[in-house]
C-alpha positions as CSV (number, residue, x, y, z in Angstrom):
1,M,10.5,202.2,135.6
2,K,11.2,198.6,134.7
3,G,11.0,195.8,132.1
4,L,9.7,196.7,128.6
5,E,8.9,200.3,129.6
6,L,12.6,200.9,130.3
7,S,13.6,199.1,127.0
8,A,11.2,201.3,125.1
9,K,12.7,204.5,126.4
10,C,16.4,203.4,126.5
11,D,16.6,201.3,123.4
12,V,14.1,202.7,121.0
13,R,15.7,201.4,117.8
14,G,16.0,197.9,119.1
15,M,12.4,197.9,120.3
16,I,11.1,199.2,116.9
17,F,13.1,196.5,115.2
18,I,11.5,193.8,117.3
19,V,8.0,195.2,116.8
20,V,8.5,195.4,113.1
21,L,9.6,191.8,113.0
22,Y,6.5,190.8,114.9
23,A,4.4,192.8,112.5
24,I,5.9,190.9,109.5
25,G,5.0,187.6,111.1
26,A,1.6,188.7,112.2
27,V,0.4,189.9,108.8
28,S,1.9,186.9,107.1
29,V,-0.2,184.3,109.0
30,P,-1.6,182.0,106.2
31,F,-5.2,182.0,107.5
32,E,-6.5,181.3,104.0
33,T,-4.7,178.0,103.9
34,V,-6.1,177.1,107.3
35,A,-9.6,178.0,106.1
36,K,-9.3,175.5,103.2
37,F,-9.0,172.6,105.6
38,I,-12.4,173.5,107.1
39,G,-14.4,174.1,103.9
40,D,-14.9,176.0,100.7
41,E,-17.4,178.6,101.9
42,P,-16.1,182.2,101.5
43,Y,-17.2,183.2,105.0
44,L,-14.8,180.6,106.4
45,V,-11.9,182.6,105.0
46,F,-13.1,185.8,106.6
47,L,-13.9,184.0,109.9
48,S,-10.4,182.4,109.9
49,G,-8.8,185.8,109.2
50,F,-10.8,187.4,112.0
51,F,-9.7,184.7,114.5
52,F,-5.9,184.8,113.7
53,K,-5.6,188.6,113.3
54,S,-7.5,189.2,116.6
55,L,-5.2,186.7,118.3
56,C,-2.1,188.4,116.9
57,A,-3.4,191.8,118.1
58,A,-3.1,190.6,121.7
59,I,0.7,191.0,121.7
60,P,0.9,194.7,120.6
61,V,-2.0,195.5,123.0
62,Y,0.0,193.9,125.8
63,L,3.0,196.0,124.8
64,V,0.9,199.2,125.1
65,F,0.3,198.4,128.7
66,Q,3.9,197.3,129.3
67,F,5.1,200.6,127.8
68,K,2.8,202.3,130.4
69,M,0.8,204.0,127.6
70,S,-2.6,202.6,128.5
71,G,-3.9,206.1,128.4
72,M,-4.4,205.7,124.6
73,F,-7.3,203.3,125.5
74,S,-9.2,205.9,127.5
75,G,-12.1,207.8,126.2
76,F,-11.9,211.3,124.9
77,K,-14.2,214.3,125.4
78,G,-15.1,217.4,123.6
79,A,-17.0,218.1,120.4
80,V,-13.8,219.7,118.8
81,K,-12.0,216.4,119.0
82,Y,-14.9,214.7,117.3
83,L,-14.9,217.3,114.6
84,A,-11.2,216.9,114.0
85,V,-11.8,213.3,113.0
86,L,-14.4,214.2,110.3
87,P,-11.9,214.6,107.4
88,A,-10.5,211.1,108.0
89,L,-14.0,209.7,108.4
90,V,-15.0,211.3,105.0
91,V,-12.0,209.7,103.4
92,A,-12.9,206.3,104.8
93,I,-16.5,206.5,103.7
94,D,-15.4,207.8,100.2
95,N,-13.5,204.5,99.9
96,F,-16.9,202.7,99.6
97,P,-18.0,202.2,96.0
98,I,-20.8,204.8,96.5
99,V,-20.5,206.7,93.2
100,P,-20.4,203.7,90.9
101,L,-23.2,202.1,92.9
102,F,-25.5,205.1,92.4
103,S,-24.6,205.3,88.7
104,G,-25.3,201.6,88.2
105,D,-21.7,200.8,87.0
106,T,-21.2,198.6,90.0
107,T,-23.3,196.0,91.8
108,V,-22.5,194.4,95.2
109,S,-24.1,191.3,96.5
110,A,-23.2,189.0,99.4
111,K,-25.0,186.5,101.7
112,P,-25.7,187.9,105.2
113,V,-23.5,185.5,107.0
114,T,-20.6,186.2,104.6
115,A,-21.1,190.0,104.9
116,I,-21.0,189.7,108.7
117,C,-17.8,187.7,108.7
118,Y,-16.3,190.1,106.2
119,V,-17.0,193.1,108.5
120,L,-15.5,191.2,111.4
121,Y,-12.4,190.4,109.4
122,C,-11.9,194.0,108.4
123,L,-12.4,195.1,112.0
124,S,-9.6,192.6,113.0
125,I,-7.3,194.1,110.4
126,G,-7.9,197.5,111.8
127,A,-7.3,196.3,115.4
128,L,-4.1,194.4,114.5
129,E,-2.4,197.0,112.3
130,E,-3.4,200.0,114.4
131,S,-2.3,198.4,117.7
132,I,1.1,197.7,116.1
133,F,1.8,200.8,114.0
134,R,-0.1,203.5,115.9
135,G,-0.1,201.8,119.4
136,N,3.5,200.7,119.4
137,I,5.7,202.0,116.6
138,L,4.3,205.6,116.5
139,P,5.0,206.4,120.2
140,L,8.4,204.6,120.0
141,F,9.4,207.0,117.2
142,M,8.2,209.9,119.4
143,Y,10.7,208.8,122.0
144,A,13.4,208.9,119.3
145,F,12.5,212.3,117.8
146,G,11.2,214.1,120.8
147,R,7.9,215.0,122.3
148,N,7.2,218.2,120.4
149,K,5.4,219.2,117.1
150,K,8.5,218.5,115.0
151,G,9.3,215.2,116.6
152,T,5.6,214.2,116.3
153,F,5.7,215.0,112.6
154,W,8.7,212.8,111.9
155,A,7.3,210.0,114.1
156,I,4.2,210.0,111.9
157,I,6.3,210.0,108.7
158,C,8.6,207.2,109.8
159,S,5.9,205.0,111.3
160,S,3.7,205.5,108.2
161,A,6.6,204.7,105.9
162,I,7.1,201.4,107.6
163,F,3.4,200.7,107.4
164,G,3.4,201.4,103.7
165,A,6.6,199.4,103.1
166,M,5.0,196.4,104.9
167,H,2.6,196.1,101.9
168,L,5.6,195.1,99.7
169,L,5.1,191.6,101.3
170,N,2.2,191.3,98.8
171,L,4.9,190.9,96.1
172,F,5.5,187.3,97.4
173,G,2.0,186.5,96.1
174,G,3.2,187.5,92.6
175,F,4.6,190.6,91.1
176,S,2.2,193.4,90.4
177,A,2.7,197.1,89.8
178,G,-0.4,197.7,91.8
179,V,1.5,196.7,95.0
180,F,3.7,199.9,94.7
181,L,0.5,202.0,94.4
182,Q,-0.7,200.2,97.5
183,V,2.5,201.1,99.3
184,G,1.9,204.8,98.5
185,Y,-1.7,205.1,99.6
186,S,-1.0,202.9,102.6
187,F,1.6,205.5,103.7
188,L,-1.0,208.2,103.4
189,I,-3.7,206.2,105.2
190,G,-1.2,205.5,108.0
191,A,-0.4,209.2,108.4
192,M,-4.1,210.0,108.5
193,C,-4.8,207.3,111.2
194,A,-1.8,208.6,113.2
195,A,-3.2,212.1,113.0
196,T,-6.6,211.1,114.2
197,M,-5.1,209.2,117.1
198,L,-3.1,212.3,118.1
199,F,-6.1,214.6,117.8
200,T,-8.1,212.5,120.1
201,G,-5.5,210.6,122.2
202,N,-7.5,207.5,121.6
203,I,-6.4,204.4,119.7
204,F,-10.0,203.2,119.0
205,V,-10.5,206.1,116.6
206,P,-7.9,205.0,114.1
207,V,-9.0,201.4,114.5
208,I,-12.5,202.5,113.4
209,I,-11.3,204.7,110.6
210,H,-8.9,202.0,109.3
211,S,-11.7,199.3,109.5
212,L,-14.2,201.4,107.6
213,F,-11.6,202.2,104.9
214,D,-10.9,198.5,104.5
215,I,-14.6,197.5,104.5
216,G,-15.2,199.9,101.6
217,G,-11.9,199.2,99.9
218,F,-12.2,195.4,99.7
219,M,-15.9,195.3,99.1
220,F,-15.8,195.4,95.3
221,D,-13.0,192.8,95.0
222,N,-14.9,190.4,97.2
223,F,-18.5,191.0,96.3
224,G,-18.7,193.4,93.3
225,T,-19.3,193.2,89.6
226,G,-19.0,195.8,86.9
227,T,-16.7,198.8,86.8
228,L,-15.4,200.4,90.0
229,W,-13.0,203.2,88.8
230,T,-15.3,205.2,86.6
231,T,-14.4,208.7,85.7
232,P,-16.9,210.3,88.2
233,N,-15.5,208.0,91.0
234,I,-11.9,209.0,90.2
235,I,-12.8,212.8,90.2
236,V,-14.8,212.6,93.5
237,T,-12.1,210.5,95.2
238,A,-9.4,213.0,94.0
239,I,-11.3,216.0,95.3
240,V,-12.2,214.5,98.6
241,S,-8.6,213.2,99.2
242,V,-7.0,216.6,98.5
243,L,-9.5,218.6,100.6
244,C,-9.4,216.2,103.5
245,A,-5.6,216.0,103.4
246,A,-5.4,219.8,103.5
247,A,-7.8,219.9,106.5
248,I,-5.8,217.3,108.4
249,L,-2.6,219.1,107.8
250,I,-4.0,222.4,109.0
251,L,-5.4,220.8,112.1
252,F,-2.0,219.2,112.8
253,V,-0.2,222.5,112.6
254,K,-2.6,224.2,114.9
255,W,-3.3,221.4,117.4
256,D,-1.8,221.3,120.9
257,F,-0.6,217.7,121.5
258,A,0.7,218.4,125.1
259,P,-2.4,216.8,126.7
260,V,-1.9,213.6,124.6
261,Y,1.8,213.4,125.5
262,E,0.8,213.7,129.2
263,S,-2.0,211.1,129.0
264,W,0.2,208.6,127.3
265,G,3.1,209.1,129.8
266,L,5.4,210.3,127.0
267,N,6.7,213.1,129.2
268,V,8.3,210.6,131.7
269,Y,12.0,210.4,130.8
270,P,14.3,207.7,132.2
271,T,16.9,209.0,134.7
272,D,20.6,208.6,134.2
273,E,20.6,205.9,136.9
274,E,17.9,204.0,135.0
275,R,19.8,204.3,131.7
276,A,23.0,203.0,133.4
277,R,21.0,200.1,134.9
278,Y,19.6,199.2,131.5
279,K,23.0,199.3,129.9
280,S,24.4,197.1,132.6
281,K,21.8,194.4,131.9
282,K,22.6,194.2,128.2
């Protein structure tokens, strides 16, 4: 055991602090300002965001390999694992303005090139934020709390709380009470993504779920007109959210995470000699 892997296991709090600092910097990259130097077309903002967020995702992906947890990039097998993702997938799809579109309360329109760049941008958000918060911070908290069901639960809570709190950075763009609502539902979405990653052992699953959620969630703000939060939409969203949250919680209680711990290398503890060597280097 050497390098960053030893740091991750012997100085968990320090490593979490470093990753969080990186996350603050990565999500604060002013790609909109850069895009303005190129032109006024909307697709340039999305394309600029895609480029910078994809670039920033390289560091947390590198850390996953340095922490010797590359198993989370491997494929997963078994229909049961796929089925376990369905509640989260339903939540992500429900975030699209489906109900108001069908009722005619909302219309969405975008040029093809803009729509493609928009989807790429949302994919890069999912890749960046999931590689940081689920790829790095979640397993680091699992080292801190222990590799068991209780430790996993608190690792999900703490990593999701940090993910939600990161959205307070939006207050720098101007005070809005909506930011605090965003913090709350981001915490819940973070917990949901963490659960899907633990059900499957694969980081690509929460990346897809997160990206779909953002594609649907930002669609109205960027391309929509009319009314989004109609009464039927609120009712459907509330019912879907409660039912899917209950399903995910039940699955979490019953799920055996031991194979995931094994595939990620979480069961490998540093020896006393390695801990002593790490302290001597500080």
